[in-house]
N, C-alpha and C positions, 0 to 999 in steps of 0.2 A: 570839746565842741559844745557850743551853747544849745543847739537844737537837737533834740533826741526823738522827735516825733516820727512815727512810721508814716508810710504813704497815706494810709486811710485817715489817720489823725490830722496830718498836715492838709489833706484835701478838705476836711471839715473846717479847719481854720481858714482855708482859702475861701470857701463858700461863705463863711461868716464875715470875712474881711472885705470882700469885694463890694457888697452892698453899702457898707459903711464908707468905703473909699469914694464911691460914686456920689455920695451925698455931700462931699466936701467941695470947697472951692479950689483945692489944690489939684494939680494934674495927676493922672494915674501913672506913677513911676515907681521904681524899686524903693526909693526912700519912703514914699507914702505907704507902700506895701509893708515895709519893715515895721513902720510905726503901728499900723493896724493889725498886722500879724501878731506882734507882741502884745497888743492890747487884748485881742480876742483869745489868745492862748494863756493870758494871765501869768506870764513868766517874768514880767517886769513891773512889780507893784508901783515904783515911783513914776514910771511912764504912765501907767493906767490912771493914777491919781491926777497927773497933769492933764491927760486927755479929757477926763471927766470934768475938770475945772474949766478947760477951754471950751468945752461943748455944752456947758450947762445952759438950761433954758432954750434949747434948740439951736444954739450957735454952731457954726461950722468952721473947720480949719482952713485957712488960706495957705498959700505956698510958703510964705515966710514962717508961719507958725509951725507948719509940718517939718520944715528943715530945722527949726530951732529945737523941736522935740527930739528929732533924730540925733542932732549933735550933742544935746545935753544928756540924753538917756540911753542912747544906743551906740552910735559910732563916733569916730574921731573926725576932725575936719578933713575933707577930701582933698587929696593931691590932684594935680592935673590929670594923671592917669586914672585915678579913681573917678574923677568927674566924667572922663570919656567913657569909662565902663558903665557908669550910672546912666549916661545918655543912651548908650547902646541897649542896655537892658530896658530902659524906659520905652524906647522905640519898639522893642520886641513885645513888651507887654501891651502897648497901645495897639500894635498890629494884630495881636491875638484877639483882643477885645473887639476890634473893628470887624475881624473875620467872623467872630461869633455873632455879633449884631447883624451883619449882613446875611449870615446863614439863617438866623431866626426870622429876619424880615422876608427872605425868600420863601421859607417854609410857610409863613403866614399868608403870603400871596398865593402859593399853590393851594393851600387849604381853602382860601376864599374862592378861588376859581372852581375848585371841586364842589364847594357848597352851592355855587350858582348853577353849575351843571346839574347837580342833583335836583334842584328846584325846577329847572327846565324840563328834565326828564319826567318828573312827577306830573307837571302840567300837561305834557304830551300824552302820558298814559291816561290821564283823566279826560282829556278832550277827544282822544281817538282810541277807543278800546279795541281796535282791530288787532289781529294776530301779527300782521306785518309790523305795525307800530311797536308792539311789544318786543318783537325780535330786534328791531332797530335800536330801541331804547336800551335793551339789555346789552347789545353790542357796544353801544356808546358807554354804558356803565362799566363794562369790562375794560374798555380802552382807558377810560378815566381812572379806574382803579389802578391799572398798570402804571399810568403816568404819575399818580400820587405816590405809588410805591417806589418808583424810580427816584422821585424827588426826595423822599424820605431816606433812601439809601445814600444819596449824595450828601444830605444833611448829616447823617450819621458819620459818614467818612470825614466830613469837614470838622465835625465836633471831636472826633477821635484825634485828628491832627492837631486841633486846638488844645486838647487835653495834653497831648505829647509836648507841645510847645510850652504850655504853662508849667508842666513838670520840669522841663529843661530850664526855664527861666527861674523857677523856684529854687532849683539846685544851685544855679549860678548866684542868685541873691544870697542864699544861705552860705555858700562858699565865700562870697565877698564879705558877708557879715562876720563869719568866723575869722577870716584873715584880719579884719579890722580890730578884732579883740585878742589877737594872738601876737606874741613877740616873735618876729621873724627869725631871729638868731637862735633862740633857745626852744621855741615851741611852747613855752609857758604862756599863761594868760598875761596880757600887758597891763599897764596902769589903768587904762580905761575900764577893762574888764574887772580888774580888782576893785576899783571904786564902785562900780555897779553892784558887784556881789557883796561888798561890804555894806552898802546901803540896804540891799535886800535882806541880808543876814540880820541886820539890826532891826529892820521893820518886822521880821518874822520871829524875832527872839521871844521865847516863852516868858509870859508875865509872872509865872509862879516863882517865888524866891528860891524854892528848893531845886529848881532846874538850872543847869549850867548856862551861863551867858557865854557868848563867843570869846575865843582867845585869839590873839594875834602874835605871830613870831616874825620878827624882822632879822635878816642876816645880811652882812656886808663882808665881801672877800677882803682879807687883810693884805695890805701892801700891794693892791692890784696895779697901781700906777707903776710900781717898781717892776712888776711882772711884764707889763707892756713895754717899758723902757728897756728892759734887759733882753727880752726874747721876741719882741715885736707884737703888733696888734693881732696878727693872725693867730699866734699862740694864745694871746689873751682871749680871743674869741673861743678858742678850744677849751680854755679853762672855764669860761662862762657856761658853755654847753655841758661840760662834765658836771659842774656844780648843780646846774639845773636838772640834769638827769638824776643826780643823787637826791635832790629835793623831791622829784617825782616818786622815786623808789621808796623813800622814807615816809612820805606823806600818807595820811589815812585816806580811805576811799572818799569820804565826804569833804575832805579839805581842799581848798583852792590854793594851788601853788602859782606864784606870779613873779615876774621880773618887774620891779617898780622903779628901777633906776639903772644907772650904768652897770655897777657891780652889786646892786642891792636887790635882795629877794624878799618876798613875803609869803607867809603861810597862814591862811585864814582858817581857823578851826571852829566851826559853828557849834559843836556839841561837846568839846573837850573841857575838862576841868583845868585849872591853872597848873596843877601838879602834872597832869598828863601832857599839857603843852610844854612844860619844862623838860620832861623826859624825852619828848619828841625832838625838841631843840638840841638837847645834849646828844641824842643819837645822831642827828644830822651833823653836828659839830665834829664828833669823834669819827664819823664815817669819812667826812671830807679830809680831816687831818691824817687819817690812816692811809689815804690813797696817795699814789705817786703818778704824775702825769709825764708822759714822754713827749718830746718835741719832734714831731714828724717821724722820720726814720732813725733819729738819733737814739741809740740804745740807752744812753745814760739818763737816769731820772734827774729832774731838776729838784731844787729844794721843795719841801712839801708846801702845799697850799692849805691855808687855814681860813676859818670864817668866824667872825664875832657875831653874837646873837643877843637880841633883846626880846623879852616875853612879857605880855601883860594880858589882863582880862577886862572885857568891857563892863563898865558900870552902868546899870540901867538908867536911862535918862540923859546920858552924856552924848555929845555930838561925835560924829565920825572923826572930825579933826582932832578932838581931844583924845580920843581912843588911839589914833595913829601916832600923835605926838608923844604920848606916854611910852608907847613901844619904841619910838625913836630915841627917847631919853634913855631907856634901858639899853638899847644898842650902843648909844654914845658912852654909857658907863662901862660897857664891855671893852670898847675901843681904848678907853683911858685906864682900864684896869689890867692891861697887859695883853689884850687881844686873845683870840682863840679860846673864848670862854662864853658862858651864858649868864645873863643877868635878868632876874625877875623883878619887875616893879609892879606892885599892887596899886590899885586905884587909891586906897586910903593913904598910901605912903607917898603918892605923887605930889 
């Protein structure tokens, strides 16, 4: 899951994001909220740089720019169902903001009325210092105080309800955002999430030469088409899920495991050396090869599933495409070198 903020921290981000959202020319909806939430939380450096560029010298984002930022740096293109969910969440957010604005306006009106009453009571006391006048004014003051107290109680109740609705909307936006970056079949990160993390990893990579640059491991299930043709796509999906789970189990805590293609997987290692990445790839290869997958209730195991792997390390200054393509060439070498093996390709040898 991309978001790990607790309620207190996410509330701080909400408070920081809303004023920025209201200054833009775009409508207040979950897409806009996602852009500004990631901006204020500083979890998406490429997005932050793009926002700063678009808003330089006091410029504001319009609807088209907001959606473009979302598509490029956060989520994938919305399907019709996604668009409907976005519309529903947008209406919910606007409704909450309208309620809060109406509550604040009502509280302001009550406060103004109470202020006018106080001024009138003071004038009465000054113009007629009799005991009866004092008693009447004090009674009116007591009644007015009760009224303002009741109005404040209503406002507090409305604000509490608004906070609850905002919390619900936030959870729904985060869920939608998480689903947009997750491969539905395997539960791994999808290609969009991988590309974003790769970009962030390269941006945050240490400048010191003695520190390790990120490593990338690509894996592709051998003869996967034959598995699908022989046993059906349902079993093929089972194979994909099992390989994905193996990848999760083998991966280091800070690694990103992703499904980047049909039967192709990636493991992004931000802090591992090339040797460590090779050992991890070999462990993954041998674990997959040692397993046996049963088909439904059939007791007999099918022939073993194997995976070919390519490993490389990022060279400082190169592009993400160059980095990925070198790992892909290493994978290609494994495929043409007999499969079920690991090939390491260093930048200098590419």
